[in-house]
C-alpha positions as CSV (number, residue, x, y, z in Angstrom):
1,X,4.0,-6.7,34.1
2,X,0.1,-5.9,33.0
3,X,-2.5,-8.8,32.5
4,X,-1.9,-8.4,29.1
5,X,1.7,-10.7,29.0
6,X,-0.2,-13.4,30.5
7,X,-2.0,-13.5,26.9
8,X,-0.2,-15.9,24.2
9,X,2.2,-14.0,21.6
10,X,2.4,-11.1,24.1
11,X,5.8,-10.3,24.9
12,X,7.8,-7.2,26.4
13,X,7.6,-5.0,22.7
14,X,4.2,-5.9,22.2
15,X,3.1,-5.2,25.6
16,X,4.4,-2.0,25.6
17,X,3.1,-0.7,22.0
18,X,-0.2,-1.5,23.5
19,X,0.2,-0.2,26.9
20,X,1.3,3.2,25.0
21,X,-1.8,3.3,22.4
22,X,-4.3,2.8,25.9
23,X,-4.8,-0.4,25.7
24,X,-4.2,-2.0,29.4
25,X,-6.2,-5.4,29.8
26,X,-7.1,-9.1,27.9
27,X,-10.8,-7.2,27.9
28,X,-10.0,-3.7,26.3
29,X,-7.9,-5.8,23.5
30,X,-11.0,-8.1,22.7
31,X,-13.5,-5.3,22.5
32,X,-11.1,-2.9,20.3
33,X,-9.8,-5.9,18.1
34,X,-6.8,-6.8,16.5
35,X,-7.1,-4.9,13.6
36,X,-8.0,-1.4,15.0
37,X,-5.0,-2.3,17.9
38,X,-2.3,-2.8,15.3
39,X,-3.6,0.5,13.2
40,X,-3.2,2.4,16.6
41,X,0.1,1.1,16.7
42,X,1.3,1.6,13.2
43,X,-0.2,5.2,13.4
44,X,1.1,6.1,17.5
45,X,4.0,4.0,18.2
46,X,5.6,1.9,15.7
47,X,5.1,3.0,11.9
48,X,7.2,-0.2,11.0
49,X,5.2,-2.1,12.8
50,X,5.2,-5.8,10.8
51,X,2.9,-8.5,9.4
52,X,3.7,-10.8,12.4
53,X,3.1,-8.5,14.8
54,X,-0.5,-7.8,14.0
55,X,-1.4,-11.9,13.5
56,X,0.2,-12.0,17.3
57,X,-2.4,-9.6,18.2
58,X,-5.0,-11.7,17.2
59,X,-3.4,-14.8,18.3
60,X,-3.6,-13.0,21.8
61,X,-7.4,-12.5,21.2
62,X,-8.5,-16.2,20.5
63,X,-5.7,-17.6,23.0
64,X,-3.4,-19.2,20.5
65,X,-0.3,-19.2,19.4
66,X,-0.3,-16.9,16.3
67,X,1.4,-20.1,14.1
68,X,-1.6,-22.0,15.4
69,X,-4.3,-19.4,13.8
70,X,-6.3,-20.8,10.7
71,X,-4.9,-20.2,7.4
72,X,-8.3,-18.1,6.4
73,X,-7.6,-16.0,9.4
74,X,-4.2,-15.4,8.1
75,X,-5.2,-14.3,4.9
76,X,-7.9,-11.8,5.6
77,X,-5.3,-10.1,8.2
78,X,-2.5,-9.8,5.2
79,X,-5.3,-7.9,3.5
80,X,-5.5,-5.9,6.3
81,X,-2.0,-5.2,6.2
82,X,-1.5,-4.4,2.6
83,X,-4.2,-2.1,2.9
84,X,-2.9,-0.3,5.1
85,X,0.6,0.2,2.8
86,X,-2.3,1.8,0.4
87,X,-3.0,4.5,3.1
């Protein structure tokens, strides 16, 4: 179990994905950001990673449950998610 698992929304699967793409600490996750972390997971580990995983990563960075994330943040992440589908 890493320090990542102490963050909200980070369960065993997301923790394993983050570790597999070289993100090992909460500090690294904050520095890299949710979008880049998610992009790495999609490219290197799980091409089917879903929008809710992206929400979970952002919530972990903010220190809140993804269900409490502001609507405008969710809209921005949703637009980013759909832009990845077009690549």
